[in-house]
C-alpha positions in Angstrom: 0.0 0.0 0.0 1.0 3.6 -0.6 2.2 5.8 2.2 -0.1 8.3 3.8 -1.0 11.3 1.7 1.4 14.2 1.8 0.3 17.7 2.9 -1.8 19.5 0.3 -2.3 23.2 -0.2 -5.9 23.9 1.0 -7.9 26.8 2.2 -10.7 27.2 4.8 -13.1 30.1 5.3 -15.7 30.8 8.0 -19.4 31.6 7.9 -20.4 34.3 10.4 -23.8 35.2 11.7 -24.0 39.0 11.9 -27.4 40.2 13.2 -26.3 43.9 13.5 -23.4 44.9 11.2 -23.2 48.4 12.8 -22.2 46.8 16.1 -19.5 44.8 14.4 -20.4 41.7 16.5 -20.6 38.3 15.0 -20.7 34.6 15.8 -18.9 31.9 13.8 -21.5 29.3 12.8 -19.9 27.4 9.9 -16.8 26.5 8.0 -15.8 25.5 4.5 -12.7 23.6 3.4 -11.4 23.6 -0.1 -8.7 21.4 -1.7 -8.1 22.4 -5.3 -5.8 19.4 -5.9 -8.5 17.0 -5.0 -11.4 19.2 -6.3 -12.9 18.9 -2.9 -15.2 21.4 -1.2 -17.3 20.7 1.9 -19.0 22.6 4.7 -19.9 22.1 8.3 -22.4 24.2 10.3 -23.1 24.4 14.0 -26.1 22.6 15.4 -25.8 24.3 18.8 -28.8 26.6 18.3 -29.0 27.4 22.1 -25.6 29.1 21.7 -26.9 31.2 18.8 -30.1 32.1 20.8 -27.9 33.3 23.7 -26.0 35.5 21.2 -29.1 36.8 19.5 -32.5 36.2 21.0 -34.4 37.1 17.8 -32.4 34.8 15.6 -34.3 33.1 12.7 -33.7 29.4 13.7 -35.5 28.0 10.7 -33.1 29.8 8.4 -30.0 28.7 10.4 -31.1 25.1 10.5 -31.4 25.1 6.7 -27.8 26.3 6.1 -26.2 22.9 6.2 -28.5 21.2 3.6 -28.6 24.3 1.5 -24.9 24.6 1.1 -24.4 20.9 0.6 -26.8 21.1 -2.4 -25.1 24.2 -3.7 -21.7 22.5 -3.6 -23.1 19.6 -5.7 -24.7 21.9 -8.2 -21.4 23.9 -8.6 -19.1 20.9 -8.6 -17.9 21.7 -12.2 -16.4 25.1 -11.0 -15.8 25.0 -7.2 -13.3 27.9 -7.4 -15.9 30.0 -9.2 -18.5 29.2 -6.6 -16.2 30.2 -3.8 -15.7 33.6 -5.5 -19.5 33.9 -5.9 -20.0 33.3 -2.2 -17.5 36.0 -1.3 -19.6 38.5 -3.3 -23.0 37.2 -2.3 -22.9 36.9 1.5 -22.2 40.1 3.2 -25.3 40.9 5.4 -26.9 38.7 8.0 -24.8 35.7 6.8 -21.2 36.6 5.9 -18.3 34.6 4.5 -14.7 35.4 5.3 -11.9 35.4 2.7 -10.2 32.0 2.3 -7.2 31.3 4.6 -4.4 29.0 3.4 -3.6 25.8 5.3 -1.8 22.5 4.7 -3.8 19.4 5.2 -3.1 15.7 4.5 -6.8 14.6 4.6 -9.1 17.6 4.1 -12.3 15.8 5.0 -11.0 14.2 8.1 -9.3 17.3 9.3 -12.3 19.6 8.7 -13.8 18.5 12.0 -10.6 19.7 13.9 -10.7 23.1 12.1 -14.4 23.4 12.9 -13.9 22.7 16.6 -11.1 25.2 16.7 -12.9 28.1 15.0 -16.6 27.4 15.5 -17.1 24.9 18.3 -18.2 21.3 18.9 -21.2 19.9 17.2 -23.8 18.5 19.6 -24.6 15.6 17.2 -21.0 15.0 16.2 -19.8 14.9 12.6 -22.4 15.0 9.8 -23.5 11.9 8.0 -21.2 10.7 5.2 -24.1 10.9 2.7 -23.2 13.8 0.3 -21.6 13.1 -3.0 -18.5 15.2 -2.1 -17.9 13.3 1.2 -18.4 9.9 -0.5 -16.0 10.9 -3.4 -13.4 12.1 -0.9 -13.5 8.8 1.0 -13.1 6.9 -2.3 -10.2 9.1 -3.2 -8.5 8.4 0.1 -9.0 4.6 -0.4 -7.5 4.7 -3.8 -4.5 6.6 -2.4 -4.1 4.2 0.5 -3.9 1.3 -2.0 -1.6 3.0 -4.4 -4.1 3.2 -7.2 -4.7 6.9 -7.5 -1.4 7.7 -9.3 -1.2 4.6 -11.4 -0.5 5.4 -15.0 -3.7 3.7 -16.2 -6.0 5.2 -13.6 -7.8 8.2 -14.9 -9.6 11.0 -13.0 -12.5 13.3 -14.1 -13.4 11.5 -17.4 -15.5 13.9 -19.5 -18.8 12.5 -20.6 -18.9 14.7 -23.7 -16.9 12.1 -25.6 -20.0 9.9 -25.4 -22.9 12.4 -25.1 -22.5 15.8 -26.7 -19.8 18.5 -26.9 -20.0 20.9 -23.9 -21.6 18.4 -21.5 -20.1 19.4 -18.1 -20.5 16.0 -16.5 -17.4 14.0 -15.6 -17.2 10.5 -14.2 -15.0 10.6 -11.1 -12.5 7.8 -12.1 -12.0 5.1 -14.7 -9.5 2.5 -16.0 -9.1 -0.2 -18.5 -8.0 -3.6 -17.0 -4.7 -4.8 -18.5 -5.2 -7.7 -21.0 -4.7 -11.2 -19.7 -3.6 -14.1 -21.9 -6.5 -16.0 -23.2 -9.0 -13.3 -22.3 -10.2 -10.3 -24.4 -8.9 -6.8 -23.7 -10.7 -5.2 -20.9 -13.4 -2.5 -21.7 -13.4 0.8 -19.8 -14.6 0.6 -16.2 -16.0 3.9 -14.8 -16.4 4.8 -11.1 -18.6 7.5 -9.7 -19.6 8.5 -6.2 -23.3 9.2 -5.6 -25.6 9.1 -2.6 -28.7 6.9 -3.1 -30.8 8.4 -0.3 -31.0 11.9 -1.5 -32.8 13.5 -4.5 -32.6 10.8 -7.1 -32.6 13.2 -10.1 -28.8 12.9 -10.0 -29.2 9.1 -10.2 -31.5 9.4 -13.2 -29.0 11.7 -14.9 -26.1 9.3 -14.3 -28.1 6.4 -15.7 -28.9 8.4 -18.8 -25.3 9.3 -19.3 -24.1 5.8 -18.8 -26.6 4.6 -21.4 -25.0 7.0 -23.9 -21.6 5.4 -23.1 -23.0 1.9 -23.8 -24.4 3.1 -27.1 -20.8 3.8 -28.1 -18.7 1.0 -26.6 -18.8 -1.8 -24.0 -18.3 -0.4 -20.5 -18.8 -1.0 -16.8 -19.9 1.4 -14.1 -19.5 1.1 -10.4 -21.5 3.5 -8.2 -20.0 4.0 -4.7 -22.8 5.2 -2.3 -23.3 6.0 1.3 -23.7 3.3 4.0 -27.4 2.6 4.0 -29.0 2.5 7.4 -32.5 1.9 5.9 -32.5 -0.2 2.8 -36.3 0.1 2.5 -36.2 3.9 2.3 -38.4 5.0 -0.6 -35.7 7.2 -2.3 -33.1 4.5 -1.8 -35.2 1.8 -3.4 -36.1 4.1 -6.2 -32.4 4.9 -6.8 -31.5 1.3 -6.8 -34.2 0.5 -9.3 -33.0 3.3 -11.6 -29.5 1.9 -11.6 -30.4 -1.7 -12.2 -28.3 -2.7 -15.1 -26.1 -5.7 -15.8 -23.0 -3.4 -16.0 -23.8 -1.2 -13.0 -22.3 -2.4 -9.7 -23.3 -0.8 -6.4 -20.7 -0.6 -3.7 -21.2 0.8 -0.2 -18.6 3.2 1.1 -18.2 0.8 4.0 -16.7 -1.7 1.6 -14.6 0.7 -0.4 -11.3 -0.8 0.7 -12.3 -4.2 -0.6 -13.4 -2.6 -3.8 -10.0 -0.8 -4.1 -8.2 -4.1 -3.7 -10.2 -5.5 -6.6 -9.2 -2.6 -8.8 -5.6 -3.3 -7.9 -5.9 -6.8 -9.1 -7.4 -5.8 -12.4 -4.5 -3.3 -12.9 -2.1 -6.2 -12.0 -0.5 -4.2 -9.2 
């Protein structure tokens, strides 16, 4: 296996609650971490609303509770241009909710270390770390697993594979990873195998879009697709079952993030590492 990841140039920036700008008083309520190298951006917001109420008795709790899911969705929608989205946030949030300028930092594991930064600058979350059920968090854990097993920098292992080669020019969608297994004597050359991180328990519109895109790939050439998803605590959830049904295809494999290391080992074998 590969050595632990080296330090990466990252940045973090804080989200502040500013009920009265004239008084120049604020409360840190959230934090973003950005890793350009890994195309990673994630956020974490406080769930200690009693602390906010003590700071400002008239605080809009409904608004504040929605910040975490709202920004998680925004990150997914702007995934094709995370740097641009960060610039947009700097310009858009300057009143009740304010975003500080990014501060440089060196991190070896941005997702894992985000919790430490959050506790240092915002405070402890009452419910602990958030669920690992956003696309960005799943993708980061897959990336970490591929690095641990020495796959990430393999010459045949590709990252961000543009779908436009199969769909239409200008399509912004990219599969996260992909590779072609090395030929083995007595067997045909391997077809491309694509890998994509995607939660099954959230809005399944993204699941439908992925299935449509993969169908376009299959119209052009033989291919396989593995979808790495969150650990499912309720396999009978309506959205989960719907997502699984949409992805049912003989060339689509579903792998829980809890089994990502075993999956990484299978990729190693196919790359004959």
